C-alpha positions as CSV (number, residue, x, y, z in Angstrom):
1,M,-10.5,0.8,-12.7
2,L,-11.8,-2.6,-13.3
3,N,-15.5,-3.0,-13.9
4,I,-17.9,-5.6,-12.1
5,K,-17.6,-8.3,-14.9
6,Q,-13.9,-8.2,-14.7
7,L,-13.4,-8.0,-11.0
8,N,-16.1,-11.1,-11.0
9,K,-13.7,-13.2,-13.2
10,I,-10.8,-12.4,-11.2
11,E,-12.6,-13.5,-7.9
12,S,-13.7,-16.5,-9.8
13,R,-10.3,-17.6,-10.7
14,I,-8.8,-16.8,-7.2
15,N,-11.8,-19.4,-5.7
16,E,-10.9,-21.7,-8.4
17,I,-7.3,-21.8,-7.7
18,E,-7.9,-21.9,-3.9
19,K,-10.2,-24.7,-4.5
20,F,-8.1,-26.9,-6.1
21,L,-5.2,-26.1,-3.8
22,D,-7.1,-27.2,-0.5
23,N,-8.4,-30.2,-2.6
24,N,-4.4,-31.2,-3.8
25,R,-2.2,-31.1,-1.1
26,D,0.7,-33.1,-2.6
27,Y,2.2,-29.9,-4.2
28,N,4.7,-31.8,-6.4
29,K,2.5,-33.3,-8.6
30,F,1.7,-30.2,-10.4
31,D,3.6,-26.9,-10.8
32,S,2.4,-25.2,-7.5
33,N,4.4,-22.0,-8.1
34,K,2.8,-21.2,-11.3
35,L,-0.3,-21.3,-9.0
36,F,0.7,-19.5,-5.9
37,N,2.1,-16.4,-8.5
38,E,-0.9,-16.7,-10.3
39,R,-3.1,-16.0,-7.3
40,S,-0.7,-13.7,-5.8
41,E,-1.1,-11.2,-9.1
42,L,-5.1,-11.6,-9.1
43,L,-5.0,-11.1,-5.3
44,F,-2.9,-8.1,-6.2
45,K,-5.0,-6.7,-9.1
46,R,-8.2,-7.1,-6.9
47,N,-7.0,-5.2,-4.2
48,K,-5.3,-2.7,-6.2
49,D,-8.0,-1.7,-8.3
50,N,-9.4,1.7,-6.4
51,I,-5.9,2.6,-5.7
52,N,-5.0,5.7,-8.2
53,F,-1.3,5.6,-7.4
54,R,1.9,3.6,-7.9
55,L,2.5,0.9,-5.6
56,S,6.4,-0.2,-6.5
57,C,8.0,-1.2,-3.4
58,N,8.7,-4.5,-1.8
59,N,5.3,-4.3,0.1
60,K,3.1,-3.5,-2.5
61,Y,1.2,-6.5,-1.9
62,Y,0.6,-5.6,1.7
63,Y,-0.5,-2.3,1.0
64,A,-2.8,-3.0,-1.5
65,F,-4.2,-5.8,1.0
66,Q,-4.5,-3.1,3.8
67,C,-6.2,-1.0,1.4
68,Y,-8.1,-3.6,0.4
69,K,-9.4,-4.5,4.2
70,F,-10.1,-1.1,4.7
71,T,-12.4,-0.4,2.1
72,Q,-14.3,-3.6,3.0
73,Y,-14.8,-2.4,6.6
74,V,-15.9,1.3,5.3
75,L,-18.0,-0.4,2.9
76,E,-19.8,-2.6,5.7
77,N,-19.6,-0.2,8.5
78,G,-19.3,3.3,7.4
79,Y,-17.1,5.7,8.4
80,R,-17.5,7.9,11.4
81,C,-20.8,9.8,11.4
82,D,-20.6,11.7,8.4
83,W,-20.7,8.6,6.2
84,Q,-23.6,6.3,5.8
85,T,-22.7,2.7,4.2
86,E,-25.3,3.3,1.7
87,D,-23.9,6.8,0.3
88,I,-20.2,4.8,0.3
89,K,-21.5,1.6,-1.6
90,K,-23.2,3.6,-4.4
91,Q,-19.9,6.0,-4.9
92,G,-17.4,3.8,-3.7
93,I,-14.0,4.5,-2.4
94,S,-10.6,5.7,-3.9
95,F,-7.1,6.1,-2.5
96,N,-5.1,9.1,-4.3
97,K,-2.0,10.3,-3.3
98,Y,-3.3,13.0,-0.9
99,S,-6.7,11.8,0.2
100,I,-9.1,8.8,0.4
101,N,-12.3,9.8,-1.2
102,I,-15.7,8.4,-1.8
103,G,-15.8,8.3,-5.7
104,S,-13.6,6.8,-8.2
105,N,-10.8,9.6,-8.4
106,Q,-9.5,12.7,-6.1
107,Y,-12.4,15.0,-7.1
108,G,-15.0,13.1,-5.2
109,S,-15.7,13.9,-1.0
110,D,-12.6,13.6,0.9
111,L,-13.1,11.1,3.7
112,K,-9.6,11.8,5.0
113,R,-6.4,14.2,3.7
114,F,-2.8,13.5,3.8
115,S,0.4,14.6,3.0
116,S,1.9,12.2,1.3
117,K,1.0,8.6,0.4
118,E,3.4,7.1,3.3
119,E,1.2,8.8,5.8
120,L,-2.4,7.8,4.2
121,L,-0.8,4.0,4.1
122,G,0.3,4.4,7.6
123,F,-3.4,5.8,8.5
124,V,-4.7,2.7,6.9
125,I,-2.6,0.3,8.8
126,G,-3.1,1.7,12.1
127,F,-7.2,1.8,11.5
128,N,-6.8,-1.9,10.3
129,E,-5.0,-2.4,13.3
130,A,-7.3,-0.7,15.7
131,N,-10.0,-2.5,14.3
132,N,-8.8,-5.8,14.3
133,L,-8.5,-6.4,10.6
């Protein structure tokens, strides 16, 4: 997992790239592909920070983003009645091969358990769709 300083550095660079792209719409004047690729890789790195299994498919960017959206929602709103936002914010959320947990690894308290990582990813995507995220 990345530490706070590394995450802040990534966020800062993402914001710099987005601001530059917003202010420079003539993409022929600079290497826009390089910036788009850098931004995509930084977003993936940020989004995958709390995922403790390998994402290697064509949809890895999509799955990482879905997990990021789920994490942000749960950090802001809690999860069911069992978990309050303060408890979740203190410990964080992690995605493991068979579970979503409070804490940085699979040994924390379970938010939900699954039979496979595909089932976990399907749940996360469905949860996001149900909450219009």
